[in-house]
Chimera marker file (.cmm) of the C-alpha trace (Angstrom):
<marker_set name="trace">
<marker id="1" x="-127.314" y="187.732" z="-26.354" r="1" g="1" b="0" radius="0.5"/>
<marker id="2" x="-124.572" y="188.931" z="-28.656" r="1" g="1" b="0" radius="0.5"/>
<marker id="3" x="-121.016" y="187.852" z="-28.076" r="1" g="1" b="0" radius="0.5"/>
<marker id="4" x="-119.038" y="190.114" z="-30.390" r="1" g="1" b="0" radius="0.5"/>
<marker id="5" x="-115.335" y="190.601" z="-30.846" r="1" g="1" b="0" radius="0.5"/>
<marker id="6" x="-114.016" y="194.158" z="-31.038" r="1" g="1" b="0" radius="0.5"/>
<marker id="7" x="-113.824" y="193.858" z="-34.830" r="1" g="1" b="0" radius="0.5"/>
<marker id="8" x="-117.406" y="192.610" z="-35.108" r="1" g="1" b="0" radius="0.5"/>
<marker id="9" x="-118.612" y="195.377" z="-32.786" r="1" g="1" b="0" radius="0.5"/>
<marker id="10" x="-116.782" y="198.048" z="-34.774" r="1" g="1" b="0" radius="0.5"/>
<marker id="11" x="-118.191" y="196.746" z="-38.049" r="1" g="1" b="0" radius="0.5"/>
<marker id="12" x="-121.781" y="196.642" z="-36.778" r="1" g="1" b="0" radius="0.5"/>
<marker id="13" x="-121.481" y="200.177" z="-35.365" r="1" g="1" b="0" radius="0.5"/>
<marker id="14" x="-119.714" y="201.438" z="-38.506" r="1" g="1" b="0" radius="0.5"/>
<marker id="15" x="-116.628" y="202.709" z="-36.668" r="1" g="1" b="0" radius="0.5"/>
<marker id="16" x="-112.953" y="201.791" z="-36.697" r="1" g="1" b="0" radius="0.5"/>
<marker id="17" x="-111.529" y="199.377" z="-34.136" r="1" g="1" b="0" radius="0.5"/>
<marker id="18" x="-109.233" y="202.160" z="-32.930" r="1" g="1" b="0" radius="0.5"/>
<marker id="19" x="-112.349" y="204.254" z="-32.257" r="1" g="1" b="0" radius="0.5"/>
<marker id="20" x="-113.735" y="201.519" z="-30.000" r="1" g="1" b="0" radius="0.5"/>
<marker id="21" x="-110.433" y="201.386" z="-28.122" r="1" g="1" b="0" radius="0.5"/>
<marker id="22" x="-110.364" y="205.193" z="-27.837" r="1" g="1" b="0" radius="0.5"/>
<marker id="23" x="-113.874" y="205.259" z="-26.374" r="1" g="1" b="0" radius="0.5"/>
<marker id="24" x="-112.822" y="202.571" z="-23.911" r="1" g="1" b="0" radius="0.5"/>
<marker id="25" x="-109.799" y="204.626" z="-22.829" r="1" g="1" b="0" radius="0.5"/>
<marker id="26" x="-112.098" y="207.657" z="-22.528" r="1" g="1" b="0" radius="0.5"/>
<marker id="27" x="-114.398" y="205.728" z="-20.195" r="1" g="1" b="0" radius="0.5"/>
<marker id="28" x="-117.397" y="205.894" z="-22.530" r="1" g="1" b="0" radius="0.5"/>
<marker id="29" x="-117.477" y="202.190" z="-23.358" r="1" g="1" b="0" radius="0.5"/>
<marker id="30" x="-116.471" y="199.029" z="-21.555" r="1" g="1" b="0" radius="0.5"/>
<marker id="31" x="-116.438" y="195.452" z="-22.837" r="1" g="1" b="0" radius="0.5"/>
<marker id="32" x="-119.158" y="193.206" z="-21.417" r="1" g="1" b="0" radius="0.5"/>
<marker id="33" x="-116.456" y="190.719" z="-20.536" r="1" g="1" b="0" radius="0.5"/>
<marker id="34" x="-113.267" y="189.037" z="-21.573" r="1" g="1" b="0" radius="0.5"/>
<marker id="35" x="-112.405" y="185.560" z="-22.693" r="1" g="1" b="0" radius="0.5"/>
<marker id="36" x="-109.824" y="183.540" z="-20.802" r="1" g="1" b="0" radius="0.5"/>
<marker id="37" x="-107.393" y="184.605" z="-23.517" r="1" g="1" b="0" radius="0.5"/>
<marker id="38" x="-107.998" y="188.257" z="-22.595" r="1" g="1" b="0" radius="0.5"/>
<marker id="39" x="-109.898" y="189.120" z="-25.767" r="1" g="1" b="0" radius="0.5"/>
<marker id="40" x="-112.704" y="191.630" z="-25.229" r="1" g="1" b="0" radius="0.5"/>
<marker id="41" x="-116.301" y="190.556" z="-25.811" r="1" g="1" b="0" radius="0.5"/>
<marker id="42" x="-119.253" y="192.875" z="-26.386" r="1" g="1" b="0" radius="0.5"/>
<marker id="43" x="-123.005" y="192.481" z="-26.221" r="1" g="1" b="0" radius="0.5"/>
<marker id="44" x="-126.082" y="194.289" z="-27.448" r="1" g="1" b="0" radius="0.5"/>
<marker id="45" x="-125.843" y="197.015" z="-24.783" r="1" g="1" b="0" radius="0.5"/>
<marker id="46" x="-122.303" y="197.917" z="-25.847" r="1" g="1" b="0" radius="0.5"/>
<marker id="47" x="-123.390" y="197.990" z="-29.493" r="1" g="1" b="0" radius="0.5"/>
<marker id="48" x="-126.296" y="200.327" z="-28.634" r="1" g="1" b="0" radius="0.5"/>
<marker id="49" x="-123.982" y="202.520" z="-26.566" r="1" g="1" b="0" radius="0.5"/>
<marker id="50" x="-121.401" y="202.706" z="-29.360" r="1" g="1" b="0" radius="0.5"/>
<marker id="51" x="-124.077" y="203.675" z="-31.886" r="1" g="1" b="0" radius="0.5"/>
<marker id="52" x="-125.357" y="206.324" z="-29.441" r="1" g="1" b="0" radius="0.5"/>
<marker id="53" x="-121.830" y="207.752" z="-29.129" r="1" g="1" b="0" radius="0.5"/>
<marker id="54" x="-121.332" y="207.766" z="-32.897" r="1" g="1" b="0" radius="0.5"/>
<marker id="55" x="-124.651" y="209.521" z="-33.544" r="1" g="1" b="0" radius="0.5"/>
<marker id="56" x="-124.075" y="212.097" z="-30.797" r="1" g="1" b="0" radius="0.5"/>
<marker id="57" x="-120.611" y="212.841" z="-32.224" r="1" g="1" b="0" radius="0.5"/>
<marker id="58" x="-122.182" y="213.246" z="-35.689" r="1" g="1" b="0" radius="0.5"/>
<marker id="59" x="-124.500" y="215.903" z="-34.187" r="1" g="1" b="0" radius="0.5"/>
<marker id="60" x="-121.496" y="217.839" z="-32.926" r="1" g="1" b="0" radius="0.5"/>
<marker id="61" x="-121.358" y="216.771" z="-29.294" r="1" g="1" b="0" radius="0.5"/>
<marker id="62" x="-117.882" y="216.544" z="-27.760" r="1" g="1" b="0" radius="0.5"/>
<marker id="63" x="-116.824" y="213.361" z="-25.967" r="1" g="1" b="0" radius="0.5"/>
<marker id="64" x="-117.357" y="215.132" z="-22.646" r="1" g="1" b="0" radius="0.5"/>
<marker id="65" x="-120.873" y="216.095" z="-23.712" r="1" g="1" b="0" radius="0.5"/>
<marker id="66" x="-121.526" y="212.555" z="-24.958" r="1" g="1" b="0" radius="0.5"/>
<marker id="67" x="-120.518" y="211.249" z="-21.530" r="1" g="1" b="0" radius="0.5"/>
<marker id="68" x="-122.966" y="213.656" z="-19.896" r="1" g="1" b="0" radius="0.5"/>
<marker id="69" x="-125.717" y="212.563" z="-22.291" r="1" g="1" b="0" radius="0.5"/>
<marker id="70" x="-125.023" y="208.918" z="-21.510" r="1" g="1" b="0" radius="0.5"/>
<marker id="71" x="-125.313" y="209.688" z="-17.798" r="1" g="1" b="0" radius="0.5"/>
<marker id="72" x="-128.557" y="211.604" z="-18.333" r="1" g="1" b="0" radius="0.5"/>
<marker id="73" x="-129.844" y="208.759" z="-20.489" r="1" g="1" b="0" radius="0.5"/>
<marker id="74" x="-129.134" y="206.259" z="-17.719" r="1" g="1" b="0" radius="0.5"/>
<marker id="75" x="-130.892" y="208.564" z="-15.244" r="1" g="1" b="0" radius="0.5"/>
<marker id="76" x="-133.746" y="208.995" z="-17.752" r="1" g="1" b="0" radius="0.5"/>
<marker id="77" x="-133.619" y="212.765" z="-17.208" r="1" g="1" b="0" radius="0.5"/>
<marker id="78" x="-135.298" y="213.895" z="-20.415" r="1" g="1" b="0" radius="0.5"/>
<marker id="79" x="-135.535" y="217.537" z="-19.306" r="1" g="1" b="0" radius="0.5"/>
<marker id="80" x="-131.765" y="217.764" z="-18.870" r="1" g="1" b="0" radius="0.5"/>
<marker id="81" x="-131.187" y="215.909" z="-22.152" r="1" g="1" b="0" radius="0.5"/>
<marker id="82" x="-133.324" y="218.525" z="-23.910" r="1" g="1" b="0" radius="0.5"/>
<marker id="83" x="-131.517" y="221.347" z="-22.115" r="1" g="1" b="0" radius="0.5"/>
<marker id="84" x="-128.144" y="219.910" z="-23.170" r="1" g="1" b="0" radius="0.5"/>
<marker id="85" x="-129.305" y="219.635" z="-26.789" r="1" g="1" b="0" radius="0.5"/>
<marker id="86" x="-130.649" y="223.199" z="-26.735" r="1" g="1" b="0" radius="0.5"/>
<marker id="87" x="-127.325" y="224.492" z="-25.409" r="1" g="1" b="0" radius="0.5"/>
<marker id="88" x="-125.526" y="222.603" z="-28.190" r="1" g="1" b="0" radius="0.5"/>
<marker id="89" x="-127.891" y="224.151" z="-30.722" r="1" g="1" b="0" radius="0.5"/>
<marker id="90" x="-127.079" y="227.655" z="-29.431" r="1" g="1" b="0" radius="0.5"/>
<marker id="91" x="-123.354" y="226.861" z="-29.661" r="1" g="1" b="0" radius="0.5"/>
<marker id="92" x="-123.723" y="225.558" z="-33.213" r="1" g="1" b="0" radius="0.5"/>
<marker id="93" x="-125.642" y="228.684" z="-34.245" r="1" g="1" b="0" radius="0.5"/>
<marker id="94" x="-122.892" y="230.863" z="-32.736" r="1" g="1" b="0" radius="0.5"/>
<marker id="95" x="-120.283" y="228.971" z="-34.749" r="1" g="1" b="0" radius="0.5"/>
<marker id="96" x="-122.375" y="229.261" z="-37.931" r="1" g="1" b="0" radius="0.5"/>
<marker id="97" x="-122.705" y="233.013" z="-37.390" r="1" g="1" b="0" radius="0.5"/>
<marker id="98" x="-118.927" y="233.279" z="-36.904" r="1" g="1" b="0" radius="0.5"/>
<marker id="99" x="-118.262" y="231.247" z="-40.065" r="1" g="1" b="0" radius="0.5"/>
<marker id="100" x="-120.681" y="233.435" z="-42.035" r="1" g="1" b="0" radius="0.5"/>
<marker id="101" x="-118.835" y="236.540" z="-40.784" r="1" g="1" b="0" radius="0.5"/>
<marker id="102" x="-115.520" y="234.990" z="-41.837" r="1" g="1" b="0" radius="0.5"/>
<marker id="103" x="-116.957" y="234.005" z="-45.235" r="1" g="1" b="0" radius="0.5"/>
<marker id="104" x="-118.255" y="237.526" z="-45.795" r="1" g="1" b="0" radius="0.5"/>
<marker id="105" x="-114.870" y="239.066" z="-44.958" r="1" g="1" b="0" radius="0.5"/>
<marker id="106" x="-112.956" y="236.630" z="-47.123" r="1" g="1" b="0" radius="0.5"/>
<marker id="107" x="-115.397" y="237.095" z="-50.003" r="1" g="1" b="0" radius="0.5"/>
<marker id="108" x="-114.917" y="240.878" z="-49.843" r="1" g="1" b="0" radius="0.5"/>
<marker id="109" x="-111.135" y="240.433" z="-49.881" r="1" g="1" b="0" radius="0.5"/>
<marker id="110" x="-111.130" y="237.992" z="-52.797" r="1" g="1" b="0" radius="0.5"/>
<marker id="111" x="-113.508" y="240.246" z="-54.752" r="1" g="1" b="0" radius="0.5"/>
<marker id="112" x="-111.217" y="243.240" z="-54.173" r="1" g="1" b="0" radius="0.5"/>
<marker id="113" x="-108.089" y="241.343" z="-55.231" r="1" g="1" b="0" radius="0.5"/>
<marker id="114" x="-107.392" y="241.394" z="-58.983" r="1" g="1" b="0" radius="0.5"/>
<marker id="115" x="-105.227" y="238.286" z="-58.720" r="1" g="1" b="0" radius="0.5"/>
<marker id="116" x="-102.262" y="239.934" z="-60.439" r="1" g="1" b="0" radius="0.5"/>
<marker id="117" x="-99.900" y="242.810" z="-59.878" r="1" g="1" b="0" radius="0.5"/>
<marker id="118" x="-97.570" y="243.652" z="-57.024" r="1" g="1" b="0" radius="0.5"/>
<marker id="119" x="-97.873" y="241.856" z="-53.703" r="1" g="1" b="0" radius="0.5"/>
<marker id="120" x="-97.816" y="245.228" z="-51.898" r="1" g="1" b="0" radius="0.5"/>
<marker id="121" x="-101.096" y="246.118" z="-53.607" r="1" g="1" b="0" radius="0.5"/>
<marker id="122" x="-102.858" y="242.831" z="-52.793" r="1" g="1" b="0" radius="0.5"/>
<marker id="123" x="-105.858" y="243.504" z="-50.509" r="1" g="1" b="0" radius="0.5"/>
<marker id="124" x="-105.712" y="239.985" z="-49.092" r="1" g="1" b="0" radius="0.5"/>
<marker id="125" x="-102.047" y="240.231" z="-48.098" r="1" g="1" b="0" radius="0.5"/>
<marker id="126" x="-102.539" y="243.755" z="-46.784" r="1" g="1" b="0" radius="0.5"/>
<marker id="127" x="-105.494" y="242.707" z="-44.616" r="1" g="1" b="0" radius="0.5"/>
<marker id="128" x="-103.544" y="239.745" z="-43.208" r="1" g="1" b="0" radius="0.5"/>
<marker id="129" x="-100.503" y="241.939" z="-42.522" r="1" g="1" b="0" radius="0.5"/>
<marker id="130" x="-102.357" y="244.621" z="-40.526" r="1" g="1" b="0" radius="0.5"/>
<marker id="131" x="-101.304" y="245.085" z="-36.904" r="1" g="1" b="0" radius="0.5"/>
<marker id="132" x="-104.802" y="244.737" z="-35.456" r="1" g="1" b="0" radius="0.5"/>
<marker id="133" x="-107.428" y="242.349" z="-36.732" r="1" g="1" b="0" radius="0.5"/>
<marker id="134" x="-110.957" y="243.698" z="-36.912" r="1" g="1" b="0" radius="0.5"/>
<link id1="1" id2="2" r="1" g="1" b="0" radius="0.2"/>
<link id1="2" id2="3" r="1" g="1" b="0" radius="0.2"/>
<link id1="3" id2="4" r="1" g="1" b="0" radius="0.2"/>
<link id1="4" id2="5" r="1" g="1" b="0" radius="0.2"/>
<link id1="5" id2="6" r="1" g="1" b="0" radius="0.2"/>
<link id1="6" id2="7" r="1" g="1" b="0" radius="0.2"/>
<link id1="7" id2="8" r="1" g="1" b="0" radius="0.2"/>
<link id1="8" id2="9" r="1" g="1" b="0" radius="0.2"/>
<link id1="9" id2="10" r="1" g="1" b="0" radius="0.2"/>
<link id1="10" id2="11" r="1" g="1" b="0" radius="0.2"/>
<link id1="11" id2="12" r="1" g="1" b="0" radius="0.2"/>
<link id1="12" id2="13" r="1" g="1" b="0" radius="0.2"/>
<link id1="13" id2="14" r="1" g="1" b="0" radius="0.2"/>
<link id1="14" id2="15" r="1" g="1" b="0" radius="0.2"/>
<link id1="15" id2="16" r="1" g="1" b="0" radius="0.2"/>
<link id1="16" id2="17" r="1" g="1" b="0" radius="0.2"/>
<link id1="17" id2="18" r="1" g="1" b="0" radius="0.2"/>
<link id1="18" id2="19" r="1" g="1" b="0" radius="0.2"/>
<link id1="19" id2="20" r="1" g="1" b="0" radius="0.2"/>
<link id1="20" id2="21" r="1" g="1" b="0" radius="0.2"/>
<link id1="21" id2="22" r="1" g="1" b="0" radius="0.2"/>
<link id1="22" id2="23" r="1" g="1" b="0" radius="0.2"/>
<link id1="23" id2="24" r="1" g="1" b="0" radius="0.2"/>
<link id1="24" id2="25" r="1" g="1" b="0" radius="0.2"/>
<link id1="25" id2="26" r="1" g="1" b="0" radius="0.2"/>
<link id1="26" id2="27" r="1" g="1" b="0" radius="0.2"/>
<link id1="27" id2="28" r="1" g="1" b="0" radius="0.2"/>
<link id1="28" id2="29" r="1" g="1" b="0" radius="0.2"/>
<link id1="29" id2="30" r="1" g="1" b="0" radius="0.2"/>
<link id1="30" id2="31" r="1" g="1" b="0" radius="0.2"/>
<link id1="31" id2="32" r="1" g="1" b="0" radius="0.2"/>
<link id1="32" id2="33" r="1" g="1" b="0" radius="0.2"/>
<link id1="33" id2="34" r="1" g="1" b="0" radius="0.2"/>
<link id1="34" id2="35" r="1" g="1" b="0" radius="0.2"/>
<link id1="35" id2="36" r="1" g="1" b="0" radius="0.2"/>
<link id1="36" id2="37" r="1" g="1" b="0" radius="0.2"/>
<link id1="37" id2="38" r="1" g="1" b="0" radius="0.2"/>
<link id1="38" id2="39" r="1" g="1" b="0" radius="0.2"/>
<link id1="39" id2="40" r="1" g="1" b="0" radius="0.2"/>
<link id1="40" id2="41" r="1" g="1" b="0" radius="0.2"/>
<link id1="41" id2="42" r="1" g="1" b="0" radius="0.2"/>
<link id1="42" id2="43" r="1" g="1" b="0" radius="0.2"/>
<link id1="43" id2="44" r="1" g="1" b="0" radius="0.2"/>
<link id1="44" id2="45" r="1" g="1" b="0" radius="0.2"/>
<link id1="45" id2="46" r="1" g="1" b="0" radius="0.2"/>
<link id1="46" id2="47" r="1" g="1" b="0" radius="0.2"/>
<link id1="47" id2="48" r="1" g="1" b="0" radius="0.2"/>
<link id1="48" id2="49" r="1" g="1" b="0" radius="0.2"/>
<link id1="49" id2="50" r="1" g="1" b="0" radius="0.2"/>
<link id1="50" id2="51" r="1" g="1" b="0" radius="0.2"/>
<link id1="51" id2="52" r="1" g="1" b="0" radius="0.2"/>
<link id1="52" id2="53" r="1" g="1" b="0" radius="0.2"/>
<link id1="53" id2="54" r="1" g="1" b="0" radius="0.2"/>
<link id1="54" id2="55" r="1" g="1" b="0" radius="0.2"/>
<link id1="55" id2="56" r="1" g="1" b="0" radius="0.2"/>
<link id1="56" id2="57" r="1" g="1" b="0" radius="0.2"/>
<link id1="57" id2="58" r="1" g="1" b="0" radius="0.2"/>
<link id1="58" id2="59" r="1" g="1" b="0" radius="0.2"/>
<link id1="59" id2="60" r="1" g="1" b="0" radius="0.2"/>
<link id1="60" id2="61" r="1" g="1" b="0" radius="0.2"/>
<link id1="61" id2="62" r="1" g="1" b="0" radius="0.2"/>
<link id1="62" id2="63" r="1" g="1" b="0" radius="0.2"/>
<link id1="63" id2="64" r="1" g="1" b="0" radius="0.2"/>
<link id1="64" id2="65" r="1" g="1" b="0" radius="0.2"/>
<link id1="65" id2="66" r="1" g="1" b="0" radius="0.2"/>
<link id1="66" id2="67" r="1" g="1" b="0" radius="0.2"/>
<link id1="67" id2="68" r="1" g="1" b="0" radius="0.2"/>
<link id1="68" id2="69" r="1" g="1" b="0" radius="0.2"/>
<link id1="69" id2="70" r="1" g="1" b="0" radius="0.2"/>
<link id1="70" id2="71" r="1" g="1" b="0" radius="0.2"/>
<link id1="71" id2="72" r="1" g="1" b="0" radius="0.2"/>
<link id1="72" id2="73" r="1" g="1" b="0" radius="0.2"/>
<link id1="73" id2="74" r="1" g="1" b="0" radius="0.2"/>
<link id1="74" id2="75" r="1" g="1" b="0" radius="0.2"/>
<link id1="75" id2="76" r="1" g="1" b="0" radius="0.2"/>
<link id1="76" id2="77" r="1" g="1" b="0" radius="0.2"/>
<link id1="77" id2="78" r="1" g="1" b="0" radius="0.2"/>
<link id1="78" id2="79" r="1" g="1" b="0" radius="0.2"/>
<link id1="79" id2="80" r="1" g="1" b="0" radius="0.2"/>
<link id1="80" id2="81" r="1" g="1" b="0" radius="0.2"/>
<link id1="81" id2="82" r="1" g="1" b="0" radius="0.2"/>
<link id1="82" id2="83" r="1" g="1" b="0" radius="0.2"/>
<link id1="83" id2="84" r="1" g="1" b="0" radius="0.2"/>
<link id1="84" id2="85" r="1" g="1" b="0" radius="0.2"/>
<link id1="85" id2="86" r="1" g="1" b="0" radius="0.2"/>
<link id1="86" id2="87" r="1" g="1" b="0" radius="0.2"/>
<link id1="87" id2="88" r="1" g="1" b="0" radius="0.2"/>
<link id1="88" id2="89" r="1" g="1" b="0" radius="0.2"/>
<link id1="89" id2="90" r="1" g="1" b="0" radius="0.2"/>
<link id1="90" id2="91" r="1" g="1" b="0" radius="0.2"/>
<link id1="91" id2="92" r="1" g="1" b="0" radius="0.2"/>
<link id1="92" id2="93" r="1" g="1" b="0" radius="0.2"/>
<link id1="93" id2="94" r="1" g="1" b="0" radius="0.2"/>
<link id1="94" id2="95" r="1" g="1" b="0" radius="0.2"/>
<link id1="95" id2="96" r="1" g="1" b="0" radius="0.2"/>
<link id1="96" id2="97" r="1" g="1" b="0" radius="0.2"/>
<link id1="97" id2="98" r="1" g="1" b="0" radius="0.2"/>
<link id1="98" id2="99" r="1" g="1" b="0" radius="0.2"/>
<link id1="99" id2="100" r="1" g="1" b="0" radius="0.2"/>
<link id1="100" id2="101" r="1" g="1" b="0" radius="0.2"/>
<link id1="101" id2="102" r="1" g="1" b="0" radius="0.2"/>
<link id1="102" id2="103" r="1" g="1" b="0" radius="0.2"/>
<link id1="103" id2="104" r="1" g="1" b="0" radius="0.2"/>
<link id1="104" id2="105" r="1" g="1" b="0" radius="0.2"/>
<link id1="105" id2="106" r="1" g="1" b="0" radius="0.2"/>
<link id1="106" id2="107" r="1" g="1" b="0" radius="0.2"/>
<link id1="107" id2="108" r="1" g="1" b="0" radius="0.2"/>
<link id1="108" id2="109" r="1" g="1" b="0" radius="0.2"/>
<link id1="109" id2="110" r="1" g="1" b="0" radius="0.2"/>
<link id1="110" id2="111" r="1" g="1" b="0" radius="0.2"/>
<link id1="111" id2="112" r="1" g="1" b="0" radius="0.2"/>
<link id1="112" id2="113" r="1" g="1" b="0" radius="0.2"/>
<link id1="113" id2="114" r="1" g="1" b="0" radius="0.2"/>
<link id1="114" id2="115" r="1" g="1" b="0" radius="0.2"/>
<link id1="115" id2="116" r="1" g="1" b="0" radius="0.2"/>
<link id1="116" id2="117" r="1" g="1" b="0" radius="0.2"/>
<link id1="117" id2="118" r="1" g="1" b="0" radius="0.2"/>
<link id1="118" id2="119" r="1" g="1" b="0" radius="0.2"/>
<link id1="119" id2="120" r="1" g="1" b="0" radius="0.2"/>
<link id1="120" id2="121" r="1" g="1" b="0" radius="0.2"/>
<link id1="121" id2="122" r="1" g="1" b="0" radius="0.2"/>
<link id1="122" id2="123" r="1" g="1" b="0" radius="0.2"/>
<link id1="123" id2="124" r="1" g="1" b="0" radius="0.2"/>
<link id1="124" id2="125" r="1" g="1" b="0" radius="0.2"/>
<link id1="125" id2="126" r="1" g="1" b="0" radius="0.2"/>
<link id1="126" id2="127" r="1" g="1" b="0" radius="0.2"/>
<link id1="127" id2="128" r="1" g="1" b="0" radius="0.2"/>
<link id1="128" id2="129" r="1" g="1" b="0" radius="0.2"/>
<link id1="129" id2="130" r="1" g="1" b="0" radius="0.2"/>
<link id1="130" id2="131" r="1" g="1" b="0" radius="0.2"/>
<link id1="131" id2="132" r="1" g="1" b="0" radius="0.2"/>
<link id1="132" id2="133" r="1" g="1" b="0" radius="0.2"/>
<link id1="133" id2="134" r="1" g="1" b="0" radius="0.2"/>
</marker_set>
């Protein structure tokens, strides 16, 4: 059984100590126990949970979604885990599509702008100054 300090836990999970504290305040992680001095102690389960949180965050899940995944994991509800991941995938694709639309618009504006001349003739400034965005 591991008996890690918060610093040792953070190092093994490759996160900052403040991240561990934040996840504790968020209710996603709890120390396995405390020493008489009040120092937090963590075991293997907390290390696994912290790594799970870190990996889920790296895949784009919000803390709320990570909490739901942790609950589903504890319930061993694989169907709902898959459904949650599929919904995240749809959301990510929507954001990618939106970013591609933005990139296309910005590329057209930068291509149209000569980069010199009067500000009143700048297509970028004119597009940003329009009353209604399209």
